[in-house]
Legacy VTK file of the C-alpha trace (Angstrom):
# vtk DataFile Version 3.0
C-alpha trace
ASCII
DATASET POLYDATA
POINTS 105 float
76.678 17.117 41.107
77.625 15.385 37.861
77.965 11.616 38.114
81.456 10.174 37.709
81.245 7.245 35.301
83.830 4.507 34.797
84.559 2.022 32.027
82.668 -0.540 34.124
79.373 1.381 34.431
79.418 3.476 31.233
77.037 1.181 29.359
74.547 1.021 32.225
74.543 4.740 33.067
75.024 6.305 29.625
74.092 3.924 26.824
70.996 2.564 28.589
69.820 5.935 29.910
66.216 6.840 29.143
67.111 10.542 29.078
69.758 12.360 26.998
73.280 12.285 28.479
76.146 14.766 28.162
79.473 13.051 28.841
82.407 15.264 29.850
85.705 13.521 29.068
88.297 15.211 31.305
91.499 14.772 33.338
92.695 16.218 36.648
95.751 17.885 35.031
93.743 19.564 32.229
93.380 23.345 32.657
90.515 23.799 30.165
88.713 20.884 31.848
88.764 22.838 35.104
87.318 25.840 33.271
84.325 23.887 31.955
83.669 21.910 35.164
81.532 24.640 36.841
79.355 24.833 33.705
78.800 21.070 33.805
77.710 21.360 37.450
75.293 24.215 36.647
73.794 22.219 33.789
73.411 19.204 36.103
71.127 21.270 38.341
69.246 22.981 35.502
68.413 19.773 33.636
67.797 17.564 36.683
65.202 14.936 35.804
65.375 15.781 32.075
68.985 14.960 31.131
72.104 13.535 32.787
75.526 15.162 32.977
78.333 12.692 33.630
82.118 12.897 33.774
84.663 10.343 32.570
88.256 10.704 33.804
90.262 9.684 30.714
93.343 8.760 32.769
91.427 6.154 34.786
88.968 5.051 32.090
91.004 4.826 28.921
88.829 2.061 27.468
85.813 4.320 27.091
87.938 7.244 25.890
89.561 5.043 23.231
86.223 3.562 22.141
84.906 7.045 21.349
88.159 8.350 19.839
88.782 11.009 22.459
92.035 12.737 21.456
91.559 16.183 22.997
90.043 17.154 26.316
87.692 18.445 27.346
85.480 16.662 24.844
81.752 16.548 25.455
79.720 13.839 23.763
75.941 14.026 23.702
74.079 10.695 23.750
70.446 9.950 23.033
69.116 6.417 22.860
72.606 5.006 23.378
74.044 6.794 20.320
76.373 9.784 19.995
74.284 12.554 18.432
76.491 15.609 18.998
80.011 16.555 20.061
81.853 19.570 21.464
85.631 19.771 21.769
87.144 22.455 23.981
85.678 25.114 26.227
82.545 26.916 25.043
79.970 29.219 26.550
77.273 27.707 28.742
74.621 28.911 26.270
76.103 26.692 23.540
75.907 23.620 25.796
72.397 24.505 26.952
71.283 24.721 23.324
72.782 21.325 22.474
71.088 19.645 25.446
67.741 21.368 24.851
67.690 20.068 21.249
67.843 16.507 22.607
64.866 16.826 24.940
LINES 1 106
105 0 1 2 3 4 5 6 7 8 9 10 11 12 13 14 15 16 17 18 19 20 21 22 23 24 25 26 27 28 29 30 31 32 33 34 35 36 37 38 39 40 41 42 43 44 45 46 47 48 49 50 51 52 53 54 55 56 57 58 59 60 61 62 63 64 65 66 67 68 69 70 71 72 73 74 75 76 77 78 79 80 81 82 83 84 85 86 87 88 89 90 91 92 93 94 95 96 97 98 99 100 101 102 103 104
């Protein structure tokens, strides 16, 4: 299961991670977010030990969302070495996300 990250532990879990991290910025009321959620869970299992998949609820963690300029959800940010290295806005096919993560390994 993807890890739910808050403003308080974002730095520790994402920015200091030794493996690449895909951050799913989402909200409970967001229909497209619900569409992409099962893909995030599948990727969590497939990349276990190689990359992290985490979720940030923008309604409860607005500080992190504002810091990264999240205006539309779902937005997926890909981090490596504490830096944003790729971005995906909106729902896409699982293959597109798999490709983005694989490039970071």
